[in-house]
C-alpha positions as a Markdown table, in Angstrom:
| # | Residue | x | y | z |
|---|---|---|---|---|
| 1 | Met | 0.0 | 0.0 | 0.0 |
| 2 | Ile | 1.2 | 3.6 | -0.7 |
| 3 | Ser | 1.4 | 5.4 | 2.5 |
| 4 | His | 1.5 | 9.2 | 2.3 |
| 5 | Ala | 5.2 | 9.1 | 3.0 |
| 6 | His | 5.7 | 6.6 | 0.2 |
| 7 | Cys | 3.4 | 8.7 | -2.1 |
| 8 | Arg | 5.9 | 11.8 | -1.6 |
| 9 | Leu | 8.6 | 9.6 | -2.4 |
| 10 | Leu | 7.3 | 8.1 | -5.4 |
| 11 | Thr | 6.4 | 11.4 | -6.7 |
| 12 | Ser | 10.1 | 12.5 | -6.3 |
| 13 | Ser | 11.3 | 9.5 | -7.8 |
| 14 | Phe | 8.9 | 10.4 | -10.9 |
| 15 | Ile | 10.6 | 13.7 | -10.8 |
| 16 | Gln | 14.1 | 12.1 | -11.0 |
| 17 | Arg | 12.9 | 10.2 | -14.1 |
| 18 | Gln | 11.6 | 13.3 | -15.7 |
| 19 | Thr | 8.0 | 12.4 | -15.2 |
| 20 | Ile | 4.8 | 13.9 | -13.7 |
| 21 | Cys | 4.2 | 15.9 | -10.4 |
| 22 | Pro | 6.9 | 18.6 | -10.5 |
| 23 | Leu | 4.8 | 20.5 | -8.0 |
| 24 | Leu | 4.8 | 17.8 | -5.5 |
| 25 | Ala | 8.4 | 17.8 | -4.5 |
| 26 | Arg | 11.8 | 20.0 | -4.7 |
| 27 | Pro | 14.5 | 18.0 | -6.6 |
| 28 | Ala | 18.0 | 18.5 | -5.7 |
| 29 | Gln | 20.1 | 20.4 | -8.2 |
| 30 | Pro | 21.2 | 17.2 | -10.2 |
| 31 | His | 17.5 | 16.5 | -10.7 |
| 32 | Arg | 16.9 | 19.9 | -12.0 |
| 33 | Leu | 19.7 | 19.3 | -14.7 |
| 34 | Leu | 18.0 | 16.0 | -15.6 |
| 35 | Leu | 14.8 | 18.1 | -15.9 |
| 36 | Asn | 16.0 | 20.8 | -18.0 |
| 37 | Leu | 18.0 | 18.2 | -20.1 |
| 38 | His | 14.6 | 16.4 | -20.7 |
| 39 | Thr | 12.8 | 19.7 | -21.3 |
| 40 | Thr | 15.5 | 20.8 | -24.0 |
| 41 | Ala | 15.0 | 17.4 | -25.7 |
| 42 | Arg | 11.0 | 17.7 | -26.0 |
| 43 | Arg | 11.1 | 21.4 | -26.4 |
| 44 | Asn | 9.9 | 21.0 | -30.3 |
| 45 | Met | 7.0 | 18.7 | -29.2 |
| 46 | Ala | 4.2 | 21.3 | -28.8 |
| 47 | Ile | 1.1 | 20.3 | -27.2 |
| 48 | Glu | -2.0 | 20.4 | -29.6 |
| 49 | Ile | -5.4 | 20.8 | -28.5 |
| 50 | Ala | -8.7 | 20.1 | -30.4 |
| 51 | Pro | -12.4 | 20.6 | -29.7 |
| 52 | Leu | -14.2 | 17.6 | -28.2 |
| 53 | Pro | -16.6 | 16.2 | -30.8 |
| 54 | Val | -20.2 | 17.4 | -29.7 |
| 55 | Pro | -23.1 | 15.5 | -30.7 |
| 56 | Pro | -25.7 | 16.6 | -33.1 |
| 57 | Ser | -28.0 | 17.3 | -30.2 |
| 58 | Ala | -25.6 | 20.0 | -28.6 |
| 59 | Asp | -25.9 | 23.6 | -28.8 |
| 60 | Ala | -22.1 | 24.2 | -30.1 |
| 61 | Ser | -22.3 | 27.8 | -29.3 |
| 62 | Lys | -22.9 | 27.1 | -25.6 |
| 63 | Leu | -20.4 | 24.2 | -25.4 |
| 64 | Lys | -17.7 | 25.8 | -27.7 |
| 65 | Asp | -15.5 | 26.6 | -24.4 |
| 66 | Phe | -16.1 | 23.2 | -23.0 |
| 67 | Gly | -13.7 | 20.4 | -23.4 |
| 68 | Arg | -10.6 | 19.6 | -25.3 |
| 69 | Glu | -8.7 | 16.6 | -26.7 |
| 70 | Val | -4.9 | 16.9 | -25.8 |
| 71 | Lys | -2.4 | 15.5 | -28.2 |
| 72 | Gly | 1.6 | 15.6 | -28.6 |
| 73 | Val | 2.2 | 14.7 | -24.7 |
| 74 | Asn | 2.2 | 11.9 | -22.3 |
| 75 | Pro | 0.0 | 12.7 | -19.2 |
| 76 | Gly | 2.1 | 10.2 | -17.3 |
| 77 | Ser | 5.4 | 11.9 | -18.1 |
| 78 | Leu | 5.1 | 15.9 | -18.1 |
| 79 | Thr | 7.6 | 18.5 | -17.7 |
| 80 | Pro | 6.9 | 21.3 | -15.5 |
| 81 | Asp | 6.1 | 23.5 | -18.3 |
| 82 | Glu | 3.8 | 20.9 | -19.7 |
| 83 | Phe | 1.9 | 20.3 | -16.7 |
| 84 | Lys | 1.4 | 24.2 | -16.3 |
| 85 | Glu | 0.1 | 24.1 | -19.5 |
| 86 | Ile | -2.3 | 21.1 | -19.0 |
| 87 | Arg | -3.5 | 22.7 | -15.6 |
| 88 | Asp | -4.4 | 26.2 | -17.4 |
| 89 | Leu | -6.2 | 24.4 | -20.2 |
| 90 | Leu | -8.3 | 22.2 | -17.6 |
| 91 | Tyr | -9.3 | 25.4 | -15.7 |
| 92 | Lys | -10.1 | 27.1 | -18.9 |
| 93 | His | -12.1 | 24.2 | -20.7 |
| 94 | Gly | -13.4 | 22.0 | -17.7 |
| 95 | Ala | -12.3 | 18.7 | -19.1 |
| 96 | Leu | -9.3 | 17.4 | -21.1 |
| 97 | Leu | -9.4 | 14.1 | -23.2 |
| 98 | Phe | -6.2 | 12.1 | -23.8 |
| 99 | Arg | -6.5 | 8.9 | -26.0 |
| 100 | Asp | -4.6 | 5.9 | -26.1 |
| 101 | Val | -2.8 | 6.5 | -22.9 |
| 102 | Asp | -1.0 | 3.7 | -20.6 |
| 103 | Leu | -1.3 | 5.0 | -17.1 |
| 104 | Ser | -0.5 | 3.1 | -14.0 |
| 105 | Pro | -2.5 | 3.7 | -10.9 |
| 106 | Glu | 0.6 | 5.1 | -9.2 |
| 107 | Gln | 1.1 | 7.6 | -12.2 |
| 108 | Gln | -2.6 | 8.7 | -12.0 |
| 109 | Cys | -2.5 | 9.2 | -8.4 |
| 110 | Ala | 0.6 | 11.4 | -9.1 |
| 111 | Leu | -1.0 | 13.2 | -11.7 |
| 112 | Thr | -4.2 | 13.9 | -9.7 |
| 113 | Lys | -2.2 | 15.1 | -6.7 |
| 114 | Ala | -0.2 | 17.4 | -8.9 |
| 115 | Phe | -3.2 | 19.6 | -9.2 |
| 116 | Asp | -3.3 | 19.9 | -5.2 |
| 117 | Pro | 0.1 | 18.9 | -4.0 |
| 118 | Thr | -0.6 | 18.8 | -0.2 |
| 119 | Ser | -3.9 | 16.8 | -0.9 |
| 120 | Glu | -3.4 | 13.1 | 0.4 |
| 121 | Asn | -6.5 | 11.1 | 0.7 |
| 122 | Tyr | -9.5 | 9.8 | -1.4 |
| 123 | Gly | -11.9 | 12.5 | -1.9 |
| 124 | His | -14.6 | 10.6 | 0.3 |
| 125 | Gly | -11.9 | 9.6 | 2.7 |
| 126 | Asn | -9.8 | 6.3 | 2.0 |
| 127 | Lys | -11.9 | 3.2 | 2.8 |
| 128 | Lys | -14.7 | 5.2 | 4.4 |
| 129 | Thr | -17.2 | 4.5 | 1.3 |
| 130 | Glu | -16.4 | 0.9 | 1.4 |
| 131 | Gly | -16.5 | 0.6 | 5.1 |
| 132 | Glu | -19.9 | 2.5 | 5.6 |
| 133 | Lys | -22.3 | -0.1 | 4.4 |
| 134 | Lys | -25.3 | 2.2 | 4.5 |
| 135 | Ser | -23.8 | 4.8 | 2.1 |
| 136 | Ile | -25.4 | 4.9 | -1.4 |
| 137 | Leu | -21.5 | 4.9 | -2.8 |
| 138 | His | -20.7 | 1.6 | -1.1 |
| 139 | Pro | -21.5 | -0.9 | -4.0 |
| 140 | Asp | -19.7 | 1.3 | -6.7 |
| 141 | Leu | -16.2 | 1.4 | -5.4 |
| 142 | Lys | -13.4 | -0.9 | -4.7 |
| 143 | Thr | -10.0 | 0.2 | -3.7 |
| 144 | Ile | -6.7 | -0.5 | -5.4 |
| 145 | Pro | -5.1 | -1.8 | -2.5 |
| 146 | Arg | -1.2 | -0.4 | -3.3 |
| 147 | Val | -2.7 | 2.9 | -4.2 |
| 148 | Pro | -5.9 | 3.6 | -1.9 |
| 149 | Gln | -6.4 | 6.7 | -3.6 |
| 150 | Val | -7.5 | 5.0 | -6.9 |
| 151 | Gln | -10.7 | 3.3 | -7.0 |
| 152 | Leu | -11.8 | 0.5 | -9.2 |
| 153 | Ile | -15.3 | 1.2 | -10.7 |
| 154 | Gly | -17.2 | -0.6 | -13.5 |
| 155 | Asn | -19.5 | -3.6 | -14.2 |
| 156 | Gly | -19.2 | -7.3 | -14.0 |
| 157 | Thr | -16.4 | -9.4 | -12.3 |
| 158 | Val | -12.8 | -8.4 | -12.9 |
| 159 | Tyr | -10.0 | -11.2 | -11.9 |
| 160 | Asp | -6.4 | -10.7 | -10.9 |
| 161 | His | -6.5 | -6.9 | -11.4 |
| 162 | Glu | -3.9 | -4.3 | -9.7 |
| 163 | Gly | -3.6 | -6.7 | -6.8 |
| 164 | Leu | -7.4 | -7.6 | -6.3 |
| 165 | Ala | -7.9 | -11.4 | -7.1 |
| 166 | Glu | -11.5 | -11.0 | -7.7 |
| 167 | Ala | -13.8 | -7.6 | -8.0 |
| 168 | Lys | -17.4 | -7.8 | -8.4 |
| 169 | Leu | -18.4 | -4.4 | -9.8 |
| 170 | Lys | -21.7 | -2.7 | -10.1 |
| 171 | His | -22.5 | 0.0 | -12.6 |
| 172 | Pro | -24.9 | 2.2 | -10.7 |
| 173 | Ser | -28.4 | 2.1 | -12.3 |
| 174 | His | -31.4 | 4.5 | -11.8 |
| 175 | Thr | -33.5 | 1.4 | -11.2 |
| 176 | Thr | -32.5 | 1.4 | -7.7 |
| 177 | Phe | -32.2 | 5.2 | -6.7 |
| 178 | His | -35.0 | 6.9 | -8.7 |
| 179 | Lys | -38.7 | 7.0 | -7.5 |
| 180 | Thr | -39.8 | 5.7 | -10.9 |
| 181 | Arg | -37.9 | 3.7 | -13.5 |
| 182 | Val | -37.9 | 2.9 | -17.2 |
| 183 | Ser | -39.9 | -0.4 | -17.8 |
| 184 | Pro | -37.9 | -3.6 | -18.3 |
| 185 | Glu | -39.6 | -3.5 | -22.0 |
| 186 | Asp | -38.2 | 0.0 | -22.4 |
| 187 | Glu | -34.9 | -0.9 | -21.3 |
| 188 | Glu | -34.7 | -3.7 | -23.9 |
| 189 | Lys | -35.5 | -0.9 | -26.4 |
| 190 | Gly | -32.4 | 1.1 | -25.5 |
| 191 | Tyr | -34.1 | 3.8 | -23.1 |
| 192 | Thr | -32.3 | 4.8 | -19.9 |
| 193 | Arg | -31.9 | 7.7 | -17.6 |
| 194 | Phe | -29.3 | 9.9 | -16.1 |
| 195 | Tyr | -28.2 | 8.3 | -12.5 |
| 196 | Arg | -27.5 | 11.1 | -10.4 |
| 197 | Trp | -25.8 | 14.4 | -11.2 |
| 198 | His | -23.1 | 15.4 | -8.7 |
| 199 | Ile | -19.9 | 16.6 | -7.9 |
| 200 | Asp | -17.2 | 14.1 | -6.6 |
| 201 | Ala | -17.2 | 15.3 | -2.8 |
| 202 | Ala | -17.8 | 13.8 | 0.5 |
| 203 | Leu | -19.5 | 17.2 | 1.3 |
| 204 | Tyr | -18.8 | 16.5 | 5.1 |
| 205 | Asp | -15.6 | 17.0 | 6.8 |
| 206 | Leu | -13.3 | 16.8 | 3.6 |
| 207 | Ser | -12.9 | 19.7 | 1.1 |
| 208 | Pro | -14.5 | 19.0 | -2.5 |
| 209 | Pro | -11.7 | 17.6 | -4.8 |
| 210 | Lys | -10.2 | 20.2 | -7.4 |
| 211 | Val | -9.6 | 17.6 | -10.0 |
| 212 | Thr | -10.9 | 14.0 | -11.0 |
| 213 | Thr | -9.3 | 11.4 | -13.4 |
| 214 | Leu | -10.9 | 8.9 | -15.2 |
| 215 | Tyr | -9.1 | 6.1 | -17.0 |
| 216 | Gly | -10.7 | 3.6 | -19.3 |
| 217 | Val | -9.1 | 0.1 | -18.6 |
| 218 | Asn | -12.0 | -2.0 | -20.3 |
| 219 | Val | -14.7 | -0.4 | -22.3 |
| 220 | Pro | -17.3 | -2.7 | -23.7 |
| 221 | Lys | -19.1 | -1.6 | -26.9 |
| 222 | Gly | -22.7 | -1.6 | -27.7 |
| 223 | Pro | -25.7 | 0.4 | -29.4 |
| 224 | His | -26.3 | 3.8 | -28.3 |
| 225 | Gln | -28.8 | 4.3 | -25.6 |
| 226 | Arg | -31.6 | 7.0 | -25.1 |
| 227 | Val | -31.8 | 8.9 | -22.1 |
| 228 | Arg | -35.4 | 10.0 | -21.2 |
| 229 | Tyr | -35.9 | 12.8 | -18.8 |
| 230 | Asp | -39.5 | 11.6 | -18.0 |
| 231 | Asp | -40.3 | 15.1 | -16.3 |
| 232 | Gly | -43.1 | 16.2 | -18.7 |
| 233 | Thr | -40.8 | 18.0 | -21.1 |
| 234 | Gly | -40.5 | 15.1 | -23.6 |
| 235 | Asp | -36.5 | 15.7 | -23.5 |
| 236 | Glu | -34.5 | 12.8 | -24.7 |
| 237 | Leu | -30.8 | 12.7 | -25.4 |
| 238 | Glu | -29.1 | 9.8 | -27.5 |
| 239 | Val | -25.9 | 8.7 | -25.7 |
| 240 | Pro | -23.0 | 6.2 | -26.2 |
| 241 | Leu | -23.3 | 3.1 | -24.0 |
| 242 | Gly | -22.1 | 3.8 | -20.6 |
| 243 | Thr | -21.3 | 7.4 | -21.2 |
| 244 | Thr | -20.2 | 9.6 | -18.5 |
| 245 | Ala | -22.3 | 13.2 | -19.1 |
| 246 | Phe | -20.9 | 16.4 | -18.2 |
| 247 | Val | -22.5 | 19.9 | -17.9 |
| 248 | Asp | -20.5 | 23.1 | -17.5 |
| 249 | Gly | -21.1 | 25.1 | -14.4 |
| 250 | Arg | -20.3 | 28.1 | -16.2 |
| 251 | Val | -23.1 | 27.6 | -18.4 |
| 252 | Met | -25.5 | 26.6 | -15.6 |
| 253 | Phe | -24.8 | 30.2 | -14.1 |
| 254 | Asp | -24.8 | 31.9 | -17.2 |
| 255 | Ile | -28.0 | 31.0 | -18.5 |
| 256 | Leu | -30.0 | 32.1 | -15.5 |
| 257 | Pro | -32.3 | 35.0 | -15.6 |
| 258 | Pro | -30.9 | 38.2 | -13.4 |
| 259 | Glu | -33.4 | 37.6 | -10.5 |
| 260 | Leu | -31.7 | 34.0 | -10.1 |
| 261 | Lys | -28.2 | 35.3 | -10.8 |
| 262 | Ser | -28.8 | 37.6 | -7.8 |
| 263 | Val | -29.8 | 34.7 | -5.7 |
| 264 | Ala | -26.8 | 32.5 | -6.7 |
| 265 | Val | -24.2 | 35.1 | -5.9 |
| 266 | Arg | -25.6 | 35.8 | -2.5 |
| 267 | Thr | -26.3 | 32.2 | -1.4 |
| 268 | Arg | -24.3 | 29.7 | 0.5 |
| 269 | Val | -25.2 | 26.0 | 0.8 |
| 270 | Lys | -25.5 | 23.9 | 3.9 |
| 271 | Tyr | -25.1 | 20.1 | 3.5 |
| 272 | Ala | -26.3 | 17.4 | 5.5 |
| 273 | Pro | -23.8 | 15.5 | 7.8 |
| 274 | His | -22.9 | 12.1 | 6.1 |
| 275 | Pro | -25.0 | 13.1 | 3.1 |
| 276 | Tyr | -24.7 | 9.9 | 1.3 |
| 277 | Val | -25.9 | 7.8 | 4.3 |
| 278 | Trp | -28.6 | 10.5 | 4.9 |
| 279 | Met | -30.0 | 10.2 | 1.3 |
| 280 | Ala | -30.0 | 6.5 | 1.0 |
| 281 | Pro | -33.4 | 5.7 | 2.0 |
| 282 | Ala | -34.7 | 8.5 | -0.3 |
| 283 | His | -35.6 | 8.4 | -4.0 |
| 284 | Ala | -34.3 | 10.6 | -6.7 |
| 285 | Leu | -36.2 | 12.5 | -9.6 |
| 286 | Ser | -36.4 | 11.0 | -13.1 |
| 287 | Thr | -33.8 | 13.6 | -14.3 |
| 288 | Gly | -31.1 | 12.4 | -11.6 |
| 289 | Leu | -31.3 | 16.1 | -10.5 |
| 290 | Gly | -31.9 | 16.0 | -6.9 |
| 291 | Ile | -34.4 | 14.2 | -4.5 |
| 292 | Met | -38.0 | 13.7 | -4.2 |
| 293 | Ser | -39.4 | 15.3 | -0.8 |
| 294 | Glu | -40.9 | 12.5 | 0.6 |
| 295 | Gly | -39.5 | 12.6 | 4.2 |
| 296 | Leu | -37.5 | 9.2 | 3.7 |
| 297 | Glu | -34.3 | 10.8 | 4.4 |
| 298 | Met | -32.3 | 9.1 | 7.5 |
| 299 | Ser | -32.9 | 10.6 | 10.7 |
| 300 | Phe | -29.9 | 12.6 | 12.2 |
| 301 | Asp | -29.8 | 10.3 | 15.3 |
| 302 | Glu | -29.5 | 7.2 | 12.8 |
| 303 | Leu | -26.5 | 8.6 | 11.2 |
| 304 | Pro | -22.9 | 7.7 | 12.0 |
| 305 | Pro | -21.6 | 9.9 | 14.6 |
| 306 | Trp | -21.0 | 13.5 | 13.5 |
| 307 | Glu | -20.3 | 17.0 | 14.6 |
| 308 | Glu | -21.8 | 20.3 | 13.7 |
| 309 | Ala | -18.2 | 21.6 | 13.0 |
| 310 | Lys | -17.5 | 19.2 | 10.0 |
| 311 | Ile | -20.7 | 20.0 | 8.2 |
| 312 | Lys | -20.0 | 21.7 | 4.9 |
| 313 | Val | -21.5 | 25.2 | 4.0 |
| 314 | Leu | -20.2 | 26.2 | 0.8 |
| 315 | Pro | -20.8 | 28.9 | -1.7 |
| 316 | Met | -23.3 | 28.1 | -4.5 |
| 317 | Leu | -20.9 | 29.8 | -6.9 |
| 318 | Trp | -17.2 | 28.6 | -7.2 |
| 319 | Lys | -14.6 | 30.9 | -8.7 |
| 320 | Asn | -12.2 | 29.6 | -11.2 |
| 321 | Pro | -8.7 | 29.8 | -10.0 |
| 322 | Val | -7.4 | 30.8 | -13.6 |
| 323 | Thr | -10.3 | 32.3 | -15.3 |
| 324 | Gly | -12.1 | 34.1 | -12.6 |
| 325 | Glu | -15.6 | 32.9 | -13.7 |
| 326 | Leu | -18.1 | 31.8 | -11.4 |
| 327 | His | -19.6 | 28.2 | -11.6 |
| 328 | Phe | -22.7 | 27.0 | -10.4 |
| 329 | Gln | -21.6 | 24.0 | -8.1 |
| 330 | Val | -24.3 | 22.4 | -6.1 |
| 331 | His | -24.5 | 18.6 | -5.5 |
| 332 | Pro | -28.5 | 18.8 | -5.2 |
| 333 | Cys | -29.0 | 15.5 | -3.5 |
| 334 | Gly | -27.1 | 16.4 | -0.3 |
| 335 | Val | -28.1 | 19.8 | 0.3 |
| 336 | Leu | -30.0 | 20.4 | 3.6 |
| 337 | Glu | -30.7 | 24.3 | 3.7 |
| 338 | Leu | -29.9 | 27.6 | 1.7 |
| 339 | Leu | -28.6 | 30.7 | 3.5 |
| 340 | Val | -29.2 | 33.7 | 1.3 |
| 341 | Asp | -27.5 | 37.0 | 2.1 |
| 342 | Pro | -29.4 | 40.3 | 1.7 |
| 343 | Leu | -28.8 | 42.6 | -1.4 |
| 344 | Pro | -25.8 | 44.6 | -1.0 |
| 345 | Glu | -26.4 | 48.4 | -0.4 |
| 346 | Gly | -27.3 | 50.3 | -3.3 |
| 347 | Ala | -28.7 | 47.2 | -5.4 |
| 348 | Lys | -32.1 | 47.4 | -7.2 |
| 349 | Arg | -34.7 | 45.8 | -5.2 |
| 350 | Asp | -37.5 | 45.7 | -8.0 |
| 351 | Gly | -38.2 | 42.1 | -8.8 |
| 352 | Ala | -35.4 | 40.9 | -6.8 |
| 353 | Leu | -36.0 | 37.5 | -4.8 |
| 354 | Phe | -35.1 | 37.6 | -1.0 |
| 355 | Pro | -34.0 | 41.2 | -0.9 |
| 356 | Asp | -33.5 | 41.0 | 2.8 |
| 357 | Gly | -31.8 | 37.5 | 2.6 |
| 358 | Ala | -33.3 | 34.3 | 3.9 |
| 359 | His | -32.7 | 31.0 | 5.5 |
| 360 | Leu | -34.3 | 28.3 | 3.8 |
| 361 | Thr | -34.7 | 25.3 | 5.8 |
| 362 | Asp | -37.9 | 23.6 | 4.4 |
| 363 | Leu | -36.3 | 20.8 | 2.3 |
| 364 | Lys | -39.4 | 20.9 | -0.3 |
| 365 | Glu | -38.7 | 24.6 | -0.7 |
| 366 | Val | -34.9 | 24.2 | -0.8 |
| 367 | Arg | -35.0 | 21.5 | -3.3 |
| 368 | Glu | -37.6 | 23.2 | -5.7 |
| 369 | Leu | -35.6 | 26.5 | -5.9 |
| 370 | Leu | -32.3 | 24.4 | -6.8 |
| 371 | Tyr | -34.2 | 22.3 | -9.4 |
| 372 | Lys | -35.6 | 25.7 | -10.9 |
| 373 | Met | -32.0 | 27.0 | -11.1 |
| 374 | Gln | -30.4 | 23.8 | -12.2 |
| 375 | Arg | -32.8 | 21.9 | -14.5 |
| 376 | Pro | -32.0 | 24.3 | -17.6 |
| 377 | Ala | -28.5 | 23.5 | -17.5 |
| 378 | Ile | -29.0 | 19.7 | -18.3 |
| 379 | Ala | -31.0 | 20.3 | -21.3 |
| 380 | Pro | -30.2 | 17.8 | -24.1 |
| 381 | Ser | -28.5 | 20.7 | -26.0 |
| 382 | Leu | -26.2 | 21.5 | -22.9 |
| 383 | Val | -24.9 | 18.1 | -22.0 |
| 384 | Tyr | -21.6 | 16.6 | -23.3 |
| 385 | Pro | -21.9 | 12.6 | -23.3 |
| 386 | His | -18.5 | 11.4 | -23.6 |
| 387 | Asp | -17.9 | 8.4 | -26.0 |
| 388 | Trp | -15.6 | 6.1 | -24.0 |
| 389 | His | -12.7 | 4.2 | -25.6 |
| 390 | Glu | -10.1 | 1.8 | -23.9 |
| 391 | Arg | -7.1 | 3.9 | -22.6 |
| 392 | Asp | -9.1 | 7.1 | -22.8 |
| 393 | Leu | -7.9 | 9.2 | -19.8 |
| 394 | Val | -10.3 | 12.1 | -19.1 |
| 395 | Leu | -9.5 | 14.9 | -16.4 |
| 396 | Phe | -12.2 | 17.0 | -15.4 |
| 397 | His | -12.4 | 20.2 | -13.1 |
| 398 | Asn | -14.4 | 18.8 | -10.4 |
| 399 | Arg | -14.9 | 22.4 | -9.1 |
| 400 | Gly | -16.2 | 23.5 | -12.5 |
| 401 | Val | -18.6 | 20.7 | -13.9 |
| 402 | Leu | -21.3 | 18.4 | -12.8 |
| 403 | His | -21.4 | 15.0 | -14.1 |
| 404 | Thr | -23.5 | 11.7 | -13.9 |
| 405 | Val | -23.0 | 8.0 | -14.6 |
| 406 | Val | -25.6 | 7.1 | -17.4 |
| 407 | Gly | -27.2 | 4.0 | -18.9 |
| 408 | Ala | -27.3 | 0.2 | -18.1 |
| 409 | Phe | -25.0 | -2.8 | -18.7 |
| 410 | Lys | -25.8 | -6.5 | -18.8 |
| 411 | Pro | -24.2 | -8.6 | -16.1 |
| 412 | Asp | -21.8 | -10.1 | -18.8 |
| 413 | Gln | -20.5 | -6.6 | -20.1 |
| 414 | Val | -17.4 | -6.4 | -18.0 |
| 415 | Arg | -16.2 | -2.9 | -17.5 |
| 416 | Ala | -13.2 | -1.6 | -15.5 |
| 417 | Phe | -12.2 | 2.1 | -15.0 |
| 418 | His | -9.6 | 3.6 | -12.4 |
| 419 | Gln | -11.0 | 6.9 | -10.7 |
| 420 | Cys | -9.1 | 9.2 | -8.7 |
| 421 | Asn | -9.7 | 12.3 | -6.9 |
| 422 | Leu | -8.4 | 13.8 | -3.7 |
| 423 | Ala | -10.0 | 15.6 | -0.8 |
| 424 | Ala | -8.7 | 19.2 | -1.5 |
| 425 | Ser | -6.4 | 21.1 | 0.8 |
| 426 | Asp | -8.9 | 24.0 | 1.0 |
| 427 | Asp | -12.6 | 24.7 | 0.3 |
| 428 | Pro | -13.8 | 26.5 | -3.1 |
| 429 | Lys | -13.6 | 30.3 | -2.9 |
| 430 | Gly | -16.9 | 32.0 | -3.7 |
| 431 | Pro | -17.8 | 35.3 | -5.3 |
| 432 | Ser | -16.0 | 38.4 | -4.7 |
| 433 | Glu | -17.3 | 41.6 | -3.4 |
| 434 | Glu | -17.1 | 42.9 | -7.0 |
| 435 | Asp | -18.9 | 39.7 | -8.3 |
| 436 | Val | -21.8 | 40.3 | -5.6 |
| 437 | Lys | -22.2 | 43.8 | -6.6 |
| 438 | Lys | -22.2 | 42.8 | -10.5 |
| 439 | Trp | -24.7 | 40.2 | -10.3 |
| 440 | Ala | -26.8 | 41.1 | -7.0 |
């Protein structure tokens, strides 16, 4: 198993071999010389980028800044200058795709850690999801033994994989989480749903990871499926089998009307303690964008021990560290309360919502407001459904996008992915005073 000290030592050795994570350690002078020689040798190997292929359903004008395919560089063997360029590209575009990559779990962990060098543990806490049987995450994750920051996810049974003799994987299905489901007959015809729109984050005690990396080890192929929203709109979206669907948090904020932009820029979001245990008995909406208000959430007395000081209260909008843009970043399933600040002095009050501020504690009201704000951004024209190939590596800005598992596999369709995200060294930054004055 890789201990924290071992991880740092591993990263240092990567640098000595001119590989990833220059930010994680300070090499001695001879190592700098090696890096400089390596950089000189690769000086003419420019990084190339191309837009991600968007489906015909997409509004290309709205997704023009989202996602880039990166060529001409190996993400497991980056020089310091290359890593800086990759970092900036990721924060500008939200997601980066590298095709045909060979990447060990150790390299994946080190690459993920490079975005937040003092981070150490898996984003939900090492072993916490696997050990907490009541969590809705429990069936979906298996830990790579020697690199506990990397999780094995997928479908079917995998044998002799990275130290795991046998791993029974289960692709999350809307049939076990939504209030209603697509009928078995319609599933056979290829209809499916989004599972759960979310941010990768514990949302209790630990800070939301900055970046998630997903690596396709085994990717079964099959016919496209068709996502039904089943919310009365008639919305549908054709997607590749087993896609990961993304929406851009910038777009989610940008398309809001002025009165809701004002609410968003003034609001903080309070999450439930142990939210994945708390929400486990409840049912999700048919769009996967939040929970039905049926009073089924686990009572606080039934939860694992928790402390008020560890409950997360985060801004509704998270500020991009490179572009300064605001991203609407809320995990709707885990939200407990909303705290809205009053309008700033001098702001127009006509038509404003909650001009004197508000503390919303009624779950139904909280959820209905969030749904009103977030639902427009998951319209078919604004969703990027990634078409996975084996040895695809996708990096996404976990503090800038929402994503969801989609679709269903048959038991004999074996799928294996490596996922890594690390609980961050700090919480996301919210809007500045200037942002509040501009949008409130």
